C-alpha positions in Angstrom: 21.1 33.9 48.1 20.0 30.7 49.8 20.6 27.6 47.8 19.2 24.0 47.9 21.0 21.0 49.3 24.2 20.6 47.3 24.2 17.7 44.9 27.9 17.3 43.8 28.3 16.6 40.1 28.9 13.0 39.0 32.5 13.8 38.1 33.1 15.1 41.6 31.6 12.1 43.2 33.7 9.8 41.1 36.8 11.8 42.0 35.9 11.7 45.7 35.5 7.9 45.6 38.9 7.5 43.9 40.5 9.9 46.3 39.2 8.0 49.3 42.0 5.5 48.5 44.5 8.3 49.1 45.0 10.8 51.9 42.3 13.5 52.6 44.7 16.2 51.6 45.4 14.6 48.2 41.6 14.2 47.7 40.9 17.9 48.3 43.8 18.9 45.9 42.5 16.5 43.2 38.9 17.8 43.4 40.0 21.4 43.6 42.1 21.0 40.5 39.2 19.9 38.3 37.0 22.7 39.7 39.6 25.4 39.2 40.3 24.3 35.6 38.2 26.7 33.5 35.6 25.2 31.2 35.0 28.4 29.3 38.6 28.9 28.2 37.8 28.4 24.5 34.8 30.8 24.4 34.9 33.3 21.6 34.9 37.0 22.7 33.1 38.2 19.6 30.0 40.4 19.8 29.1 43.7 21.6 29.4 42.2 25.1 33.1 42.1 26.1 33.8 39.6 28.9 37.4 40.8 29.1 36.2 44.4 29.8 33.7 43.1 32.3 36.5 41.1 34.0 38.6 44.3 34.3 35.6 45.9 36.1 35.5 42.9 38.4 39.1 43.3 39.2 38.5 47.0 40.1 35.4 46.0 42.2 37.3 43.3 44.2 40.0 45.9 45.0 37.5 47.7 47.2 37.6 44.7 49.6 34.5 43.5 51.6 31.5 45.6 50.6 28.6 44.9 53.1 25.6 47.3 53.2 26.3 50.6 54.9 30.1 50.2 54.6 32.5 52.8 53.2 33.8 50.2 50.8 30.3 49.8 49.3 30.0 53.6 49.2 33.2 53.7 47.1 32.0 50.9 44.9 28.8 52.7 44.3 30.7 55.8 43.2 32.7 53.7 40.8 29.5 52.1 39.4 27.8 55.5 38.9 30.9 57.0 37.4 31.2 54.2 34.8 27.5 54.5 34.0 27.8 58.3 33.5 30.9 57.7 31.3 28.8 55.5 29.1 26.2 58.2 28.7 23.6 56.4 30.8 20.7 58.0 32.7 21.4 57.1 36.4 19.3 57.5 39.5 19.8 56.3 43.1 17.0 54.6 45.1 18.0 55.2 48.7 16.1 53.7 51.6 16.7 52.6 55.2 16.4 48.9 55.9 15.3 47.5 59.2 17.6 44.5 59.9 18.4 42.2 62.8 21.5 44.3 63.6 19.7 47.7 63.4 18.7 50.2 60.7 21.1 50.4 57.8 21.0 52.9 54.9 21.0 51.1 51.5 20.9 52.3 48.0 19.8 50.6 44.7 21.4 52.1 41.6 19.1 52.3 38.6 20.3 52.8 35.0 17.5 53.5 32.5 17.6 53.0 28.7 14.4 54.5 27.2 12.3 52.7 24.7 8.5 52.0 24.8 7.5 53.4 28.2 4.7 50.9 28.7 7.0 47.9 28.2 9.9 47.7 30.7 12.4 44.9 31.2 14.5 44.9 34.4 17.9 43.2 34.4 19.3 43.2 38.0 21.9 41.8 40.3 23.3 42.6 43.7 26.5 44.6 44.4 26.7 44.2 48.2 28.7 41.4 49.9 27.9 39.2 52.8 29.0 40.5 56.2 31.4 37.9 57.5 34.2 37.9 60.2 36.7 36.9 57.5 38.2 38.8 54.6 35.4 38.1 52.1 36.0 40.1 48.9 33.2 38.1 47.1 34.6 38.2 43.6 31.9 35.9 42.3 29.0 36.5 44.8 28.3 40.1 44.3 31.3 41.2 42.2 30.4 39.2 39.0 26.8 40.5 38.8 28.1 44.1 39.3 30.7 43.8 36.6 28.2 42.1 34.3 25.7 44.9 34.6 28.3 47.6 33.9 29.3 45.9 30.6 25.7 45.3 29.6 25.1 49.0 30.3 27.8 49.9 27.7 26.2 47.6 25.2 22.7 48.9 25.7 23.9 52.6 25.6 25.1 52.1 22.0 21.7 51.1 20.5 18.1 52.1 20.2 15.4 49.9 21.9 11.8 48.9 21.3 11.6 48.2 25.1 12.6 50.3 28.0 15.4 48.7 30.0 16.3 49.3 33.6 19.5 47.8 35.0 19.2 47.7 38.8 22.2 47.1 41.0 20.5 45.8 44.2 21.8 46.6 47.6 21.3 44.3 50.6 20.7 41.0 48.8 22.7 39.1 51.5 21.3 38.3 54.9 22.8 40.5 57.7 22.4 37.7 60.3 20.5 34.6 59.2 18.7 34.1 55.9 14.9 34.5 56.2 12.0 36.3 54.5 12.8 39.4 56.5 16.6 39.2 56.5 17.5 39.0 52.9 16.8 40.6 49.5 16.4 44.1 51.0 17.0 46.0 47.8 14.9 44.0 45.5 12.0 43.8 48.1 12.1 47.6 48.5 12.3 48.1 44.7 9.4 45.8 43.9 7.3 47.3 46.7 8.1 50.8 45.4 6.9 49.9 41.9 3.7 48.5 43.4 3.1 51.7 45.3 3.7 53.7 42.2 1.2 51.6 40.3 3.7 50.8 37.6 4.1 47.0 38.0 1.9 46.4 35.0 4.6 48.0 32.8 7.2 45.4 33.8 7.2 42.7 31.1 10.1 40.6 32.6 12.8 40.6 35.2 16.2 38.9 34.6 18.5 38.4 37.6 22.1 37.4 37.4 24.2 36.1 40.3 27.5 34.2 40.7 28.2 34.0 37.0 32.0 34.3 36.7 32.8 30.9 38.1 35.7 29.3 36.3 33.7 26.1 36.2 30.5 27.6 34.8 27.3 25.4 35.3 23.9 27.0 35.5 20.8 25.0 36.3 17.2 25.8 35.7 15.6 27.5 38.7 12.2 26.2 39.6 11.2 29.5 41.2 11.6 31.2 37.9 8.8 31.8 35.3 8.8 28.7 33.0 8.4 30.6 29.7 11.2 33.0 30.5 13.4 30.1 31.7 12.7 28.5 28.3 13.8 31.5 26.4 17.0 31.9 28.3 18.0 28.2 28.1 16.8 28.0 24.5 19.1 30.9 23.5 22.0 29.3 25.4 21.6 26.0 23.5 21.2 27.9 20.2 24.6 29.5 20.9 26.2 26.2 21.6 26.4 26.8 25.4 24.5 23.7 26.5 27.4 22.5 28.5 27.1 25.6 30.7 23.3 25.9 30.8 22.1 22.5 32.1 18.7 20.9 32.0 18.8 19.8 35.6 16.8 21.9 38.1 17.2 23.6 41.5 15.0 25.8 43.5 16.6 29.1 44.5 15.7 32.2 46.6 17.2 35.3 45.1 16.4 38.8 43.9 13.9 37.6 41.4 11.4 36.4 44.1 10.0 39.8 45.2 8.9 40.3 41.6 7.6 36.7 41.2 5.5 37.2 44.3 3.8 40.1 42.6 3.0 38.2 39.4 5.9 39.6 37.4 7.7 37.1 35.1 11.2 36.7 36.4 14.2 34.4 35.9 17.3 33.8 37.9 20.6 33.0 36.1 22.9 31.6 38.7 25.8 29.2 39.1 24.9 26.9 42.0 28.1 25.0 42.3 31.1 27.1 43.3 34.3 25.2 44.0 34.8 21.7 45.2 31.8 20.7 47.4 30.8 24.4 47.2 33.7 25.4 49.4 34.2 28.9 47.8 30.7 30.1 48.6 30.6 32.7 51.4 34.2 32.2 52.3 37.5 34.0 51.9 38.2 31.6 49.0 35.7 33.6 46.8 38.6 35.5 45.1 39.4 36.8 41.6 41.5 33.7 40.6 38.3 31.5 40.9 36.6 33.6 38.1 37.1 33.9 34.4 36.2 36.4 31.7 34.9 33.6 29.5 32.1 32.8 31.9 31.0 36.4 31.9 31.1 36.3 28.1 28.9 33.3 27.9 26.2 34.8 30.2 26.5 38.1 28.4 25.8 36.6 25.0 22.9 34.6 26.4 21.3 37.6 28.0 21.8 39.7 24.9 20.0 37.1 22.8 17.3 36.8 25.4 16.7 40.6 25.2 16.5 40.3 21.4 13.7 37.7 21.7 11.8 39.9 24.2 12.2 42.9 21.8 10.8 40.8 19.0 7.7 39.8 21.0 7.4 43.3 22.6 4.4 44.0 24.6 2.7 40.8 23.6 5.0 38.8 25.9 2.8 36.9 28.4 2.8 36.5 32.1 
């Protein structure tokens, strides 16, 4: 995804000012310490969603290595995802297409897990499972891995209950730009999927879209996205505060381009749940520093509980939910 200009947190700015009195190396070590110290360490792992099990999936996913679109590593990751979904007794389909990119045509595949409910009221929960193509060893534990692991655990939760709404979990391929982020070089999987629904004439069935991205950060802090639908944002952040997670779901705002935009552009309510501040001065984002040790199961647990509660609210309002 493309993110707004970074606004370091107040604590980071204070630390940076103090560290200016010391050596640059000491400054970086000091800031990195506070960013790597997990703020979700005391989170309770009660409830159907199991952040520890999701983290075990994340460990497995990272072991595939870099997973850019069209790669053998992403193919192996896709086989792992579909295998886990089948083991959970989930209905799975693959949405294959060929994307035209600045580096040529690349075959891509969205993975769709369906949980039947009321056919005319569908909620999509999505996230990308590809990684950015970089010249370095970019295993993208948080940026691609966390959303994949999250969706797998949510699938296990949804598979064990009946639903008033139909849910589709969509693992989007090709979220990352292949060369330079633009309207045509990004969000390949979600743009294809939204366009496909429009061609099928089924967009009116989609009541809401929830996108998750970069949600396993050890220092979890999620801001309200101004490109998200206000009433859906209000439900998500309201549930977070009701759960006592106000320190992780903040009231400050940012404007983000992510896999929710192709749906928003077609008038579908959509919200992006994303951590915008990854590492000191955002140093872990899109670098080889995005590794498993920067992530925590507690962060996955927090987002899992918030999304679960959000779905319960959407179930309660059913087809009366507005646009």
